[in-house]
C-alpha positions in Angstrom: -32.5 97.0 -35.7 -28.8 96.3 -36.5 -28.1 100.0 -36.0 -29.7 99.9 -32.6 -27.8 96.9 -31.5 -24.5 98.5 -32.7 -25.3 101.8 -30.9 -26.2 99.8 -27.7 -23.0 97.7 -27.9 -20.8 100.8 -28.7 -22.5 102.7 -25.9 -21.9 99.9 -23.4 -18.3 99.7 -24.4 -18.0 103.5 -24.0 -19.7 103.4 -20.6 -17.4 100.5 -19.5 -14.4 102.5 -20.6 -15.7 105.3 -18.5 -15.8 103.1 -15.4 -12.2 101.9 -15.7 -9.4 103.2 -13.4 -8.1 105.4 -16.3 -11.4 107.2 -16.6 -11.4 111.0 -16.2 -13.0 112.8 -13.3 -16.6 113.6 -14.3 -17.1 116.1 -11.5 -16.0 118.9 -14.0 -19.1 118.1 -16.3 -16.8 118.1 -19.3 -17.7 115.7 -22.2 -15.8 112.5 -22.2 -14.8 111.0 -25.6 -13.8 107.3 -25.4 -10.5 106.3 -27.1 -12.2 103.0 -28.3 -15.2 104.9 -29.7 -14.1 108.5 -30.6 -17.4 109.2 -32.3 -19.3 108.9 -29.1 -19.3 111.6 -26.4 -20.5 111.0 -22.8 -21.6 113.8 -20.5 -22.4 113.4 -16.9 -24.1 115.9 -14.6 -25.8 115.7 -11.2 -29.2 115.0 -12.9 -28.5 113.4 -16.3 -26.2 111.2 -18.3 -26.1 112.0 -22.1 -24.8 109.9 -25.0 -24.1 111.9 -28.2 -22.8 110.9 -31.6 -20.3 113.2 -33.3 -20.4 113.3 -37.0 -18.1 115.9 -38.4 -19.1 119.2 -36.9 -22.5 117.9 -35.9 -23.4 116.4 -32.6 -26.6 114.4 -32.2 -28.0 113.5 -28.8 -28.7 109.8 -28.9 -30.1 109.4 -25.4 -30.5 111.3 -22.1 -30.9 109.3 -18.9 -32.0 111.0 -15.7 -29.7 110.2 -12.8 -31.8 111.8 -10.1 -33.7 109.6 -7.6 -37.4 109.0 -8.0 -39.9 111.3 -6.4 -40.0 110.5 -2.7 -43.1 109.4 -0.9 -44.0 111.1 2.4 -43.8 108.8 5.4 -47.4 109.6 6.3 -48.7 108.6 2.9 -49.5 105.0 2.1 -49.8 103.5 -1.3 -52.6 101.0 -1.7 -51.4 98.0 -3.6 -54.7 96.2 -3.6 -57.5 98.7 -3.9 -61.1 97.6 -4.0 -61.5 99.6 -7.2 -58.4 100.3 -9.3 -57.8 103.9 -10.6 -58.8 104.4 -14.2 -58.4 107.0 -16.9 -61.6 109.2 -17.3 -63.5 107.3 -20.0 -61.8 104.0 -19.4 -59.3 102.1 -21.5 -60.7 103.1 -24.9 -60.3 106.7 -23.9 -56.8 106.2 -22.6 -55.7 104.5 -25.9 -57.3 107.4 -27.8 -55.4 109.9 -25.7 -52.1 108.1 -26.2 -52.7 107.9 -30.0 -53.4 111.6 -30.0 -50.6 112.8 -27.7 -47.7 110.5 -28.5 -45.4 112.2 -31.1 -42.7 110.0 -32.6 -39.4 111.8 -31.7 -37.2 112.9 -34.6 -34.1 111.2 -33.3 -36.0 107.9 -32.9 -37.4 108.3 -36.5 -33.9 109.1 -37.9 -32.4 106.1 -36.2 -35.3 103.8 -37.1 -36.1 103.1 -33.4 -39.5 102.3 -32.2 -41.0 100.4 -29.4 -43.0 100.6 -26.1 -41.8 102.6 -23.1 -43.2 101.2 -19.8 -43.9 104.0 -17.3 -44.8 103.7 -13.7 -46.6 106.4 -11.6 -49.0 106.9 -8.8 -52.5 108.2 -8.9 -53.2 110.2 -5.8 -56.5 110.2 -3.9 -57.4 113.4 -5.7 -56.8 111.8 -9.1 -53.6 113.7 -9.8 -50.4 112.0 -11.2 -47.1 111.9 -9.4 -43.8 110.0 -9.4 -43.6 109.3 -13.1 -40.6 107.2 -14.0 -39.5 104.9 -16.9 -39.4 101.2 -16.0 -38.5 99.9 -19.5 -36.6 102.3 -21.8 -36.5 102.6 -25.6 -34.2 105.6 -25.7 -33.8 108.1 -28.5 -36.2 110.5 -27.1 -39.1 108.0 -26.7 -38.6 107.9 -22.9 -38.9 111.6 -22.5 -41.9 111.7 -24.8 -43.6 109.0 -22.7 -42.9 110.8 -19.4 -44.1 114.1 -20.8 -47.4 112.5 -22.1 -48.1 110.9 -18.8 -47.2 113.9 -16.7 -49.6 116.1 -18.7 -52.5 113.7 -18.6 -55.7 114.9 -17.1 -56.6 113.7 -13.6 -57.7 110.1 -13.3 -60.6 108.6 -11.4 -58.7 107.5 -8.2 -58.7 104.0 -6.8 -60.8 103.3 -3.7 -60.4 101.1 -0.6 -63.4 100.7 1.8 -65.1 103.6 0.0 -62.3 106.0 0.4 -60.1 107.4 -2.4 -56.5 106.1 -2.0 -53.1 106.5 -3.7 -52.4 103.7 -6.1 -49.5 102.7 -8.4 -50.1 102.3 -12.1 -47.9 100.8 -14.8 -48.6 101.9 -18.4 -47.2 100.9 -21.8 -46.8 104.0 -24.0 -46.2 103.2 -27.7 -43.4 105.1 -29.5 -43.1 105.0 -33.3 -44.7 103.0 -36.1 
C-alpha cells in the first residue's frame, strides 16, 4: 500500500510539473521526463496518457489512461433509467460472479506492484442484449482497468431490460474484482 501511495504521489507531482508553464509541447508525442522525478516518464498521445517507470535500461508501464471521449449515444436512442425489469446477466448474479471469477486475470504489473482492488465499470445493455459504451468509473490502475474493460466487452449478451413490455437500452454499473 505504501508503494502505491508513493507512486500516486510521485505521479501527481510529475503530472503537475507537466502542466506548469515550463512544460514541453506534447504535440510531438515524445516522452516527457520530469526533472523532479527523473525515474518517471510520461507519454501523451491523442488517445492515451501513459506513465512509465524507468529502472536502468528497463521501462515498466505503470498505467495507461484513455483520453478519448466515451462512446457517443445517437440522438434517436433513449436510455431507460427506470426500466420495469432491469437487465441481467444470463443466469443471474450467481452466473455473473462465476463468469468474473473465471475471466478476470490478475495483471502481472499489478501483481508485481502488489496492487489489487475493485474496478467500477459502467456500460449500457442495448435492446438486443449487446454491450456498448464500456468505461471505467473507478480506477485501480496497473493494468486492472484494461482487464476489467476487456472482460466486460467480451461478455456474452445479457437479457435486456424492459419497459412496458418492450426491450430498452439501460445503463449498468458493475464492480470487477482485480487481484487477491
